[in-house]
N, C-alpha and C positions, 0 to 999 in steps of 0.2 A: 504494500500499500504506499502511495506517495504521500508523505506527511508535509504539512505546511509549517512554516515558522510560527504562525499565529497559534496553531494547534499545540505545538510544543510549548509555547509560552503559557498557554492556558492550563497545562498539566502541572504547573507550579513545582517544577523539579529543579529549578536553577535558583538556589538561595543566594549565591554571590557570583561575581564575575569569574571567580575561580572554580565554581561548580564543585564544591567540596563533597566528597563521598567518604563517609565514615571518618571525617576529620582530616582526610588527605586531599590536597588539591589535585584535581585532574591535570592542571597545567604542569605540575611537577612530578606526577606519577607516571614516569616513563623510564625505560631503560636509558642509561646515561651514555650519550654519544659525545665525546669530547671534540666538539667542533670549534676549531680555532676562530676567534673573532666573534663568536656568538655570545650575547649576554648570558649570564649564569642561568637565569630562569628559563631561557629558551633552549639551553642544552638538554638533549633528551627529547626535544620536540621534533628532531630531524631524523628521518629514517633513511637507511641506505637505499639509493635509487640508481637507475641506470643513467648513463650520460644523457640520453634523449629526454628522460623525465626531468632531470635537473635543468636542462635547457628550457623546458616548458613551464617549470614551477616558479612563479613569482615568490612563493613562500620560502623557497630555499634561498633565494636571493636576499630576502628580508632577514632571515635567521642568520645567514652567514656574513652579513654586513659587508658584502663584496664592494670593491671600489666602484664608484659611480662618477658621472661626468659633471653634474650640475648641483648647485646649492639646493634647488627644488627637489632633486632626487634624494639628496642626503636627508632633507627634512621629511619627505614622505616615507622613506624607509625607516627613519628613526621614529616617526609618529606611529607607524604600523606596530612597531615593537612596544612602544609605550602604551598604546591602546590595548594590546593583548596582555601585557604584563600587569597593568594597573586597572584595566576596565575603563569604559568611556567616562563614567562619573568621576573617577579619581585622576584621570589624565588631565593635564593642564598645559596651556600654551607655554608657560614658564618652564615646565618640566621637559617638554619637547625641545625647546630652545637650548636648555642646559645639556640634554643628552646628545643633541645634534652638534653641539659646539659652535652654535651660531648666536648672534645677537637677537634679543627679543624684538628689536625694531625690524630686523631682517625678516623674522618669521611673520610679523604682522604686515610687512610690505607684500609678502607673498600671499598671505591669507588675512586680509583686513577684516573679514567678518568673523574671525575667531575660530574656536574649536569645531563648530559644526561644519564650517566650510572646509576645514582641514580634514575632517573625517570623510567628507564627501569626496575629496580629492584622493584620499587613501583608497577608498572603495573603488573609485573609477579606475585608478591605476592597477589595482589588483585584477579586476575583471577584464580590463583591456588586454591582459596577458592570457586570457582564456584561450587555449590552443585552437579552438574551432570557430573563432570569431569570423574567419575568412572562408568558412566552408562553402559559401555560395560562389566563391571564385575558383574552386578546385575543379578543373575540367574532368579529372578522373572520377571524382565523387559525383559530379553531375551526370555522368554517363552510367553510373552503376550505384544504386542505393545501398547495396551491401558494403561497398567501399566507403561511402560517406557515413553510413551509420556506425561502421567500425571505427572510423576516425573520430566521430563524436564520442563514442564510448571510451576510447583511449584518452581523449581530451578531458573528459569528466573525471576519469580515474586518476590521471596525472595531476590535474588541478587540485583535487581534494585529497590526494595521496599523502602529502606531508602532514604529520600531526599538528604542525603549526596552523595549517589551514583549518582544521577542526577546532583548534583553540580559538581562532579568530571568530568563527561562526558561533561558538559557545558564548563568547563575549557579547556579540550582537544580540543573541537571544536573551542573555541574562540581564543586560542593561536596557533592552528594548521596552520593557514595561514602564520604566521610569522616564525613558526618553523616546517617545513614539517616533520622533523624527529620525531616530537612528535606523529604525526598520524601513522607513520611507526612503532614506538615502541609500540603504543597502539595495533596495529593489530598483529605484529609479536610476541610480548611477551605475549599477553593476549587473545584478541578476537579470533584470528585465531585458537589457540589450543582448545578453548572452543567450537567454532562452529564445528571444526573437530571432536570432541568427539560426538557431536550430529549427524553429518553427518555419521560418522562410524556406530553409533548405528542404524540409519534408514537404512543404506545400509545393515547391517547384518540382519535386519528384512526382507528386500527384498530378500536377499540370501537364507534365510530359508523358503521363500514362504509365510510368514505371511503378507507381504504387496506386492502389485503389482506396482512396480516403475520402470520406464525406466531411468529417470533422477534424481538420488539421490541428487545431489547438488541442483537442483531446488526445489525438494520436501522439503529438509531440510530448505531452505530459506523460503518456504511457511509456514511451520509450525511455525518457529521462528517468522515470521511476524504476524501470527495470535495472538501471545502472546505479542510480543514487541510493536505493534502498540497501544495496549490499556493500557499496564502497564508502558510503558517507553516513547514512542515518544510524546504522547500528553502532558506529564508532561515536557519533554525536551523543548517543544515549549512554555511553560509558564503556563500551567494549573497545579497549585500546589495543587489542592485538593487531599487529600489522599483517595485512594480507600479503600472501606470496605472489610472485609474478604469475605463477600457474593459476592461482585462484582468481586473480584479476582477469586473466585471459579467458578463463571459463565463464566468468560473469558476463564479459563483453560478447563473446561468441554465442552464448546461449541466448542473451538478450536480443542480439541481432537476428538470430535464427527464429525466435518466437515472434518478433515483430514482423518479419518478412513472411513468415508462414500465414499470418493473419491478413496482412495488407498487400502482399504482392499479388498481381493478377494471375489467375490460373493459366 
């Protein structure tokens, strides 16, 4: 079943931004990976991944504090870590400026509307890195829905694969009750454009007659649900076991096969 963020919030299971379970913070309850350059609280939120997955994952870049080119990138990467570590409520512009090693004036020059604008920029930057945003420009995917759906499945699994990605989503859910605009920004600046790219692709497959779909919006949610449920939502609810490459491949291949079995013309 595809679960919504609002449904998760109504379950009243996120008592703090750290989502404590039995007194232990989920943020810190990880196998410890000594990643050079990552803040202490973020170590252990990084799982071993293939080179291709690391290239696709904005969350690996955030956790590893890799060198960047611009002051804005430094600020956004630092703000991402501050929001995850401290939660939206406890994060402040002063703290971001201090952690980024930049002047408070510089931070407000970049984001004159303050913390809300900074968070929106962080979310936009994260989702812009979603690997399948350009699926509609992929000639091979446009010629064969199996290729495109597989690519989307791989994009979803790699994007949400790093534990840091799950920690970020937990923060959004936890603080979303007190700050409704947080959820609004998460959807408007990020998730909605990503889901729209998937929906547009599936709609194009139907327009070309490669899939037989009456309700493109529903079909898109169904396919994403086949992937999200196994690679994201069970982990979001507290199962921190990392999926193996074989398990992820099985999830994607079976999801693609099920979807095509129902929607591909006979």
